[in-house]
C-alpha positions, 0 to 999 in steps of 0.5 A: 789865240794863233790863227789856224791855217785853213783859209788858203789851204782848204784841204788842210784839216784845221785840227791838224795845223796850228799857227802861232799859239801866243796866249796859252794853248789853243783848244785843238793843240792836242790834235795838231801835227804841224805847228808854226810858232809865232815870229819873234815871239816869246814861246814856252816851248816845253809847255806848248809841246807838252800839249801836242802829243800828235805833233810831227813837224815844227816849221819856224819862221826864223832861220835861227833854231837854237832856242827851239832845238833843246826842247824838241820832242823826240821824233818831231821834225824841225824846219827853219825858214832858210831863204825867207830872210835873205832879202831883208837881212841883206838889205839891212847889212848894206844899210848898216855899212852905208850908214856907218861909212857916211855917218848917217847917225851923226846927221840925224843927231845934228838934224834933231839939234838943228845944227849944220856942222862946221866941218861939213866939207873939211872931212871926207866920209868913208866910201864902200867903193874900193873896199874889201868886204869879208862875209863870215858865214857865207850861206843864202843870206851871204849870197843875197848880200853879195848880189846887193854889193855887186854895184858898189865896186867893192871886193867880196871875200867869202868864208864858211864852215866848209870850204868850197870853190870861191869860199874860204874855210873858217880856219883861214880867218887869221889871214883874211881878217887883217885885209878886210875893211868890213867884216859882216857876221852871218853865222848861226849860233852854235857851240862853235860860233858862240864867242867866236868874235873875241879879243883875239879876233878883234885884234886881227882887224885892221885899223878903221875896220867896220864889224857888222853883226846881223847874225846873233848877239852871242857870236860876239864877246860883248866885253871884248868889243866894248874894250876894242871900241874904246880904243877908237881903232875900229867901229861896229854896226850891230843888229843883234847884241848880247844880252838882248834886249840890251838893257838901259844903261849898258856900256855898249849903248855909250861905246864910241863908234857903234851903231845899234839897231834893235834886232830888225834884220828880218822885219821888213815888208819882204818877210810876210810874202816869203814866209807865207810861200814857205809855209804853204809849200811845206804844208802841201808837201806834208799833206802829199807825203813829199819830203820837206825842205829846210829840215835842221833836226829830227827825222826827215819827212 
C-alpha cells in the first residue's frame, strides 16, 4: 500500500491525502481528495479513480501527463511536476552528448574485453566546444540544460511552440536543423509532437549531427531513425524509445551509432528532495485554499 502523507504534514487529514496506491487500492481511498500516484509505476488509473469519489486533485511526480489525462474524472484538477526533473534530465542530456562525442561506450566495451585500441591517438574524438546545440522544446528543463552547457563553449539555439524573445518558433525548424551539430528533444508528447522527428526531419540534419532524445519516445519515428542511422550519416543518444521498454532483439538495439539509456532521465538523487518540496507545497496550498501551481488540466484550484 502506498504511504499516507501525514508524518511531515501533521495538519493533513490522512483520510483525505493518499500517496502511491501500488497494489490494489488503499482502504481510505474513498475519502481521499488529494492523490499522488507512484513515480514511474504502472497504475490502472480508471480502476483507481473509480474508488475515489471525493477526489479533487491529482499531483503527478512526472512532468509528462499524457498517460493520466484520458482517464481524469470530470472536475478533478491535474498537476504535473514541472521543475522537479530539471536538474536530473539536464545532467543526463549533457552526459549523453559527452558520452557520444567522446566515445565512452566504445571505451567501456574495450575495458570489458581488456583491449587498448591501436588507433587511440590516430583518431580525434568530437568536442562539444565550438558546436551548435539546438534545444527543441525550450521550457524549464531546456533552461536548466542551457545553464549546464554554459561552460562548454558552445552555441545554444532555442525552439519552442510559442516564440518569445530569444526563442524561435517550431515553424523555423527547417532553417535551424541544418546548422545544428546537436539536437536535443525536450518536447512533451502531444498530438502535435508525436512522430514529429520523421524521415523529413532527420534528412534536414547535417552530416555528423547527434540527435538526443530525453523527452518521450513517441516524438521520434523509430523506423525512420533506424533507416537514417543505418546510413552512418548521423548518430543518436536516446533516454526514451518507442516502443518502451525496448524489446530484446529490436533492430534499434543493434543500429549503428546509437547510445540507448533505459529511461533514467529523472532518476537521480536530485529527484526525491525536489518532488518532496513540490508535494508538500501543493498540499499546503490545497489545505489553505490557495491556488495550486503546475495545473495542466481540470479546474484551477
